[in-house]
Every structure is written in structure tokens, then in C-alpha cells.
N, CA and C atoms as a LAMMPS dump frame, in Angstrom:
ITEM: TIMESTEP
0
ITEM: NUMBER OF ATOMS
351
ITEM: BOX BOUNDS ff ff ff
-5.0000000000000000e+02 5.0000000000000000e+02
-5.0000000000000000e+02 5.0000000000000000e+02
-5.0000000000000000e+02 5.0000000000000000e+02
ITEM: ATOMS id mol type element x y z
1 1 1 N 261.32 102.863 193.22
2 1 2 C 260.002 102.888 192.617
3 1 3 C 259.68 101.599 191.868
4 2 1 N 260.683 100.868 191.384
5 2 2 C 260.384 99.626 190.681
6 2 3 C 259.895 98.534 191.634
7 3 1 N 259.97 98.79 192.926
8 3 2 C 259.413 97.85 193.897
9 3 3 C 257.935 98.12 194.118
10 4 1 N 257.455 99.257 193.634
11 4 2 C 256.043 99.62 193.755
12 4 3 C 255.297 99.564 192.44
13 5 1 N 255.975 99.938 191.338
14 5 2 C 255.299 100.126 190.06
15 5 3 C 255.868 99.223 188.973
16 6 1 N 255.022 98.916 187.988
17 6 2 C 255.484 98.203 186.801
18 6 3 C 256.237 99.192 185.912
19 7 1 N 257.075 98.678 185.028
20 7 2 C 257.849 99.545 184.127
21 7 3 C 256.947 100.402 183.242
22 8 1 N 255.755 99.888 182.895
23 8 2 C 254.848 100.605 181.996
24 8 3 C 253.735 101.34 182.737
25 9 1 N 253.925 101.641 184.013
26 9 2 C 252.911 102.301 184.827
27 9 3 C 252.414 103.571 184.14
28 10 1 N 251.102 103.813 184.249
29 10 2 C 250.482 105.014 183.689
30 10 3 C 249.815 105.784 184.823
31 11 1 N 250.081 107.099 184.9
32 11 2 C 249.533 107.942 185.957
33 11 3 C 248.801 109.125 185.337
34 12 1 N 247.633 109.436 185.911
35 12 2 C 246.875 110.621 185.532
36 12 3 C 246.595 111.399 186.816
37 13 1 N 246.974 112.675 186.833
38 13 2 C 246.71 113.534 187.991
39 13 3 C 246.476 114.953 187.497
40 14 1 N 246.237 115.87 188.427
41 14 2 C 246.017 117.262 188.026
42 14 3 C 247.28 117.88 187.428
43 15 1 N 248.41 117.21 187.588
44 15 2 C 249.671 117.703 187.027
45 15 3 C 249.927 117.161 185.627
46 16 1 N 249.057 116.272 185.133
47 16 2 C 249.204 115.744 183.79
48 16 3 C 249.188 114.234 183.76
49 17 1 N 249.65 113.694 182.645
50 17 2 C 249.706 112.25 182.457
51 17 3 C 251.152 111.826 182.256
52 18 1 N 251.47 110.629 182.716
53 18 2 C 252.834 110.112 182.58
54 18 3 C 252.774 108.605 182.391
55 19 1 N 253.741 108.083 181.648
56 19 2 C 253.847 106.634 181.454
57 19 3 C 255.298 106.227 181.651
58 20 1 N 255.515 105.207 182.481
59 20 2 C 256.854 104.731 182.786
60 20 3 C 257.363 105.337 184.084
61 21 1 N 258.288 104.629 184.704
62 21 2 C 258.759 105.023 186.033
63 21 3 C 259.431 106.394 186.027
64 22 1 N 260.323 106.658 185.082
65 22 2 C 260.988 107.965 185.059
66 22 3 C 259.99 109.095 184.899
67 23 1 N 258.982 108.89 184.061
68 23 2 C 257.978 109.932 183.834
69 23 3 C 257.114 110.159 185.071
70 24 1 N 256.789 109.085 185.808
71 24 2 C 255.959 109.305 187
72 24 3 C 256.757 109.956 188.116
73 25 1 N 258.045 109.683 188.186
74 25 2 C 258.887 110.381 189.167
75 25 3 C 258.903 111.878 188.835
76 26 1 N 259.015 112.205 187.561
77 26 2 C 259.031 113.615 187.152
78 26 3 C 257.711 114.299 187.48
79 27 1 N 256.592 113.628 187.256
80 27 2 C 255.297 114.246 187.544
81 27 3 C 255.085 114.385 189.058
82 28 1 N 255.589 113.435 189.836
83 28 2 C 255.498 113.549 191.298
84 28 3 C 256.325 114.729 191.789
85 29 1 N 257.522 114.883 191.234
86 29 2 C 258.352 116.027 191.624
87 29 3 C 257.696 117.341 191.235
88 30 1 N 257.071 117.375 190.073
89 30 2 C 256.38 118.585 189.619
90 30 3 C 255.334 119.015 190.651
91 31 1 N 254.686 118.058 191.271
92 31 2 C 253.637 118.366 192.227
93 31 3 C 254.1 118.519 193.658
94 32 1 N 255.364 118.141 193.963
95 32 2 C 255.793 118.143 195.357
96 32 3 C 257.068 118.933 195.64
97 33 1 N 257.923 119.129 194.681
98 33 2 C 259.215 119.773 194.941
99 33 3 C 259.104 121.228 195.393
100 34 1 N 257.983 121.872 195.124
101 34 2 C 257.837 123.266 195.544
102 34 3 C 257.582 123.393 197.052
103 35 1 N 257.33 122.271 197.712
104 35 2 C 257.034 122.293 199.139
105 35 3 C 258.255 121.861 199.946
106 36 1 N 258.362 122.409 201.164
107 36 2 C 259.469 122.05 202.051
108 36 3 C 259.339 120.588 202.492
109 37 1 N 258.11 120.155 202.758
110 37 2 C 257.839 118.77 203.16
111 37 3 C 256.41 118.429 202.776
112 38 1 N 256.137 117.151 202.635
113 38 2 C 254.766 116.693 202.422
114 38 3 C 254.527 115.449 203.265
115 39 1 N 253.266 115.226 203.578
116 39 2 C 252.891 114.02 204.295
117 39 3 C 251.551 113.552 203.741
118 40 1 N 251.461 112.275 203.361
119 40 2 C 250.23 111.701 202.833
120 40 3 C 249.727 110.628 203.78
121 41 1 N 248.423 110.564 203.919
122 41 2 C 247.795 109.547 204.759
123 41 3 C 246.686 108.88 203.943
124 42 1 N 246.787 107.578 203.75
125 42 2 C 245.782 106.815 203.007
126 42 3 C 244.784 106.207 203.985
127 43 1 N 243.514 106.17 203.57
128 43 2 C 242.488 105.535 204.391
129 43 3 C 241.408 104.947 203.488
130 44 1 N 240.486 104.224 204.092
131 44 2 C 239.36 103.628 203.386
132 44 3 C 239.822 102.839 202.158
133 45 1 N 240.865 102.056 202.335
134 45 2 C 241.445 101.287 201.233
135 45 3 C 240.531 100.094 200.92
136 46 1 N 240.173 99.962 199.647
137 46 2 C 239.363 98.847 199.176
138 46 3 C 240.14 98.154 198.063
139 47 1 N 240.385 96.85 198.219
140 47 2 C 241.142 96.071 197.244
141 47 3 C 240.236 94.983 196.692
142 48 1 N 240.172 94.907 195.365
143 48 2 C 239.414 93.847 194.704
144 48 3 C 240.365 93.082 193.794
145 49 1 N 240.558 91.797 194.09
146 49 2 C 241.491 90.957 193.341
147 49 3 C 240.712 90.089 192.364
148 50 1 N 241.232 90.012 191.149
149 50 2 C 240.651 89.162 190.114
150 50 3 C 241.795 88.421 189.432
151 51 1 N 242.148 87.267 189.976
152 51 2 C 243.265 86.49 189.424
153 51 3 C 244.59 87.204 189.642
154 52 1 N 245.255 87.558 188.543
155 52 2 C 246.56 88.217 188.622
156 52 3 C 246.478 89.73 188.472
157 53 1 N 245.258 90.276 188.569
158 53 2 C 245.097 91.73 188.536
159 53 3 C 244.246 92.161 189.719
160 54 1 N 244.314 93.441 190.032
161 54 2 C 243.525 93.969 191.143
162 54 3 C 243.249 95.448 190.908
163 55 1 N 242.195 95.918 191.55
164 55 2 C 241.939 97.35 191.61
165 55 3 C 241.998 97.751 193.075
166 56 1 N 242.494 98.955 193.311
167 56 2 C 242.633 99.473 194.672
168 56 3 C 242.108 100.897 194.67
169 57 1 N 241.252 101.205 195.635
170 57 2 C 240.774 102.576 195.811
171 57 3 C 241.149 103.014 197.222
172 58 1 N 241.636 104.251 197.338
173 58 2 C 242.012 104.769 198.659
174 58 3 C 241.724 106.264 198.709
175 59 1 N 241.369 106.733 199.883
176 59 2 C 241.253 108.166 200.125
177 59 3 C 242.625 108.655 200.57
178 60 1 N 243.035 109.825 200.089
179 60 2 C 244.348 110.375 200.419
180 60 3 C 244.159 111.783 200.972
181 61 1 N 244.699 112.011 202.155
182 61 2 C 244.759 113.35 202.743
183 61 3 C 246.233 113.739 202.761
184 62 1 N 246.545 114.915 202.249
185 62 2 C 247.937 115.354 202.176
186 62 3 C 248.101 116.713 202.841
187 63 1 N 249.214 116.847 203.536
188 63 2 C 249.624 118.128 204.12
189 63 3 C 250.859 118.58 203.36
190 64 1 N 250.792 119.786 202.819
191 64 2 C 251.915 120.359 202.079
192 64 3 C 252.489 121.508 202.894
193 65 1 N 253.671 121.323 203.454
194 65 2 C 254.338 122.353 204.236
195 65 3 C 254.996 123.324 203.263
196 66 1 N 254.477 124.535 203.22
197 66 2 C 254.982 125.539 202.285
198 66 3 C 256.247 126.18 202.834
199 67 1 N 256.189 126.563 204.103
200 67 2 C 257.345 127.125 204.798
201 67 3 C 257.085 126.986 206.293
202 68 1 N 257.895 127.627 207.111
203 68 2 C 257.73 127.484 208.561
204 68 3 C 256.427 128.072 209.092
205 69 1 N 255.741 128.881 208.284
206 69 2 C 254.547 129.555 208.776
207 69 3 C 253.255 129.11 208.096
208 70 1 N 253.345 128.452 206.949
209 70 2 C 252.124 128.124 206.207
210 70 3 C 252.15 126.708 205.653
211 71 1 N 250.927 126.206 205.431
212 71 2 C 250.752 124.889 204.847
213 71 3 C 249.472 124.901 204.021
214 72 1 N 249.283 123.871 203.229
215 72 2 C 248.043 123.664 202.493
216 72 3 C 247.624 122.212 202.7
217 73 1 N 246.328 121.967 202.605
218 73 2 C 245.794 120.626 202.774
219 73 3 C 245.086 120.206 201.489
220 74 1 N 245.178 118.946 201.152
221 74 2 C 244.517 118.424 199.96
222 74 3 C 243.88 117.087 200.274
223 75 1 N 242.815 116.787 199.555
224 75 2 C 242.178 115.477 199.644
225 75 3 C 241.94 114.994 198.218
226 76 1 N 242.109 113.693 198.017
227 76 2 C 241.904 113.106 196.696
228 76 3 C 241.496 111.652 196.842
229 77 1 N 240.935 111.126 195.775
230 77 2 C 240.665 109.699 195.696
231 77 3 C 241.69 109.116 194.735
232 78 1 N 242.392 108.087 195.176
233 78 2 C 243.397 107.421 194.357
234 78 3 C 242.83 106.077 193.906
235 79 1 N 242.875 105.835 192.607
236 79 2 C 242.443 104.557 192.041
237 79 3 C 243.643 103.918 191.351
238 80 1 N 244.044 102.776 191.852
239 80 2 C 245.202 102.055 191.335
240 80 3 C 244.754 100.825 190.554
241 81 1 N 245.515 100.488 189.539
242 81 2 C 245.446 99.174 188.919
243 81 3 C 246.691 98.444 189.382
244 82 1 N 246.586 97.155 189.604
245 82 2 C 247.754 96.379 190.052
246 82 3 C 247.768 95.053 189.319
247 83 1 N 248.96 94.495 189.201
248 83 2 C 249.065 93.158 188.62
249 83 3 C 250.2 92.392 189.286
250 84 1 N 250.014 91.083 189.298
251 84 2 C 251.017 90.192 189.856
252 84 3 C 252.141 90.038 188.827
253 85 1 N 253.379 90.22 189.261
254 85 2 C 254.54 90.066 188.388
255 85 3 C 255.434 88.955 188.951
256 86 1 N 256.514 88.675 188.272
257 86 2 C 257.472 87.677 188.76
258 86 3 C 258.102 88.118 190.075
259 87 1 N 258.031 89.417 190.392
260 87 2 C 258.623 89.969 191.616
261 87 3 C 257.562 90.338 192.652
262 88 1 N 256.321 89.904 192.45
263 88 2 C 255.241 90.227 193.374
264 88 3 C 254.291 91.25 192.774
265 89 1 N 253.371 91.719 193.581
266 89 2 C 252.373 92.681 193.116
267 89 3 C 253.011 94.044 192.887
268 90 1 N 252.621 94.688 191.782
269 90 2 C 253.087 96.043 191.447
270 90 3 C 251.906 96.848 190.931
271 91 1 N 251.925 98.152 191.195
272 91 2 C 250.906 99.043 190.65
273 91 3 C 251.213 99.311 189.184
274 92 1 N 250.198 99.166 188.336
275 92 2 C 250.365 99.392 186.903
276 92 3 C 249.702 100.679 186.433
277 93 1 N 248.866 101.253 187.292
278 93 2 C 248.236 102.531 186.95
279 93 3 C 247.809 103.242 188.225
280 94 1 N 247.666 104.548 188.092
281 94 2 C 247.164 105.384 189.193
282 94 3 C 246.411 106.552 188.579
283 95 1 N 245.183 106.729 189.03
284 95 2 C 244.379 107.888 188.647
285 95 3 C 244.066 108.658 189.924
286 96 1 N 244.486 109.912 189.971
287 96 2 C 244.261 110.755 191.137
288 96 3 C 243.125 111.722 190.811
289 97 1 N 242.041 111.629 191.587
290 97 2 C 240.902 112.52 191.413
291 97 3 C 240.87 113.496 192.58
292 98 1 N 241.218 114.766 192.342
293 98 2 C 241.219 115.744 193.427
294 98 3 C 239.814 115.961 193.986
295 99 1 N 239.739 116.148 195.289
296 99 2 C 238.476 116.48 195.952
297 99 3 C 238.528 117.92 196.439
298 100 1 N 239.638 118.303 197.082
299 100 2 C 239.777 119.67 197.568
300 100 3 C 241.248 120.017 197.76
301 101 1 N 241.559 121.288 197.679
302 101 2 C 242.895 121.812 197.962
303 101 3 C 242.71 123.192 198.564
304 102 1 N 243.257 123.406 199.747
305 102 2 C 243.12 124.712 200.388
306 102 3 C 244.162 125.678 199.83
307 103 1 N 243.899 126.943 200.045
308 103 2 C 244.931 127.952 199.852
309 103 3 C 245.876 127.833 201.043
310 104 1 N 246.969 128.565 201.014
311 104 2 C 247.906 128.538 202.145
312 104 3 C 247.183 128.972 203.414
313 105 1 N 247.412 128.23 204.488
314 105 2 C 246.825 128.566 205.782
315 105 3 C 247.938 128.667 206.814
316 106 1 N 247.696 129.482 207.85
317 106 2 C 248.695 129.651 208.902
318 106 3 C 248.866 128.352 209.68
319 107 1 N 250.113 128.049 210.031
320 107 2 C 250.41 126.881 210.848
321 107 3 C 250.341 127.254 212.314
322 108 1 N 249.906 126.329 213.143
323 108 2 C 249.924 126.532 214.59
324 108 3 C 251.373 126.46 215.059
325 109 1 N 251.713 127.241 216.053
326 109 2 C 253.065 127.206 216.621
327 109 3 C 253.155 126.007 217.556
328 110 1 N 253.888 124.991 217.128
329 110 2 C 254.041 123.787 217.932
330 110 3 C 255.521 123.602 218.259
331 111 1 N 255.83 123.124 219.473
332 111 2 C 257.239 122.844 219.778
333 111 3 C 257.724 121.658 218.959
334 112 1 N 258.966 121.676 218.584
335 112 2 C 259.545 120.55 217.856
336 112 3 C 259.74 119.382 218.815
337 113 1 N 259.511 118.138 218.343
338 113 2 C 259.726 116.984 219.21
339 113 3 C 261.189 116.848 219.585
340 114 1 N 261.435 116.426 220.823
341 114 2 C 262.817 116.276 221.298
342 114 3 C 263.268 114.819 221.256
343 115 1 N 262.346 113.904 220.943
344 115 2 C 262.71 112.493 220.918
345 115 3 C 262.568 111.837 222.269
346 116 1 N 262.185 112.576 223.286
347 116 2 C 261.991 112.032 224.629
348 116 3 C 260.502 111.887 224.905
349 117 1 N 260.134 110.788 225.558
350 117 2 C 258.724 110.55 225.874
351 117 3 C 258.31 111.303 227.105
């Protein structure tokens, strides 16, 4: 995580507020550990650079696999603050604004991939 975030990173989400890498890991786990798997897809990324700082906005669609039979879907807008450090660009803040979250929905029965084309 220190390759993505500054040591003093601040995060605000529906799960609460956190400051510092250990605290943001804890808040991420609070929101994700109850699921068997998750997958996030970012789109519509807009980056505005102003010297050694930047703002980033992205749309996030997430699939939360609850179990083998159910999942939930979520959409949010992510707003990041970033700054240039001695080790490159790092995110210094993240504000997650929820747009929607479904209740558990039935999963379609799909065959598992075999790794063969």
C-alpha cells in the first residue's frame, strides 16, 4: 500500500473515516472481508495536475461475491487527491461517494474457466 498511498493518507467512505496506511487497510477490510471475493472496475478517469499535486475522479463499479449463489453490485464515485513524492506519485486522500448498492441477487450458473481457449 505504500506504493499507492502517502503515509498520511485520509479516506472517507460509507464505512467511516481513516487516516494513515494501517487505518485505511482496516477500513477496506471492514468493507470487503465479509465477501468471498470482490472485483472493482474503474472508468471515466479524469486527472487534473497542478504542479506537484493532482486530483483524480473515477467511476467505480464493484461486484461483491457473497457466496456461490449470490452477489451484490455497487457503484460509487471515487475522488482522489495525489501528490508527487520522492518515490513518485502517491494518493494522499480518497473520498468514496456511494451511488447505489443492490441487495443480494442470484448469480447466473456459469461454467468455471478451464484455462483453455
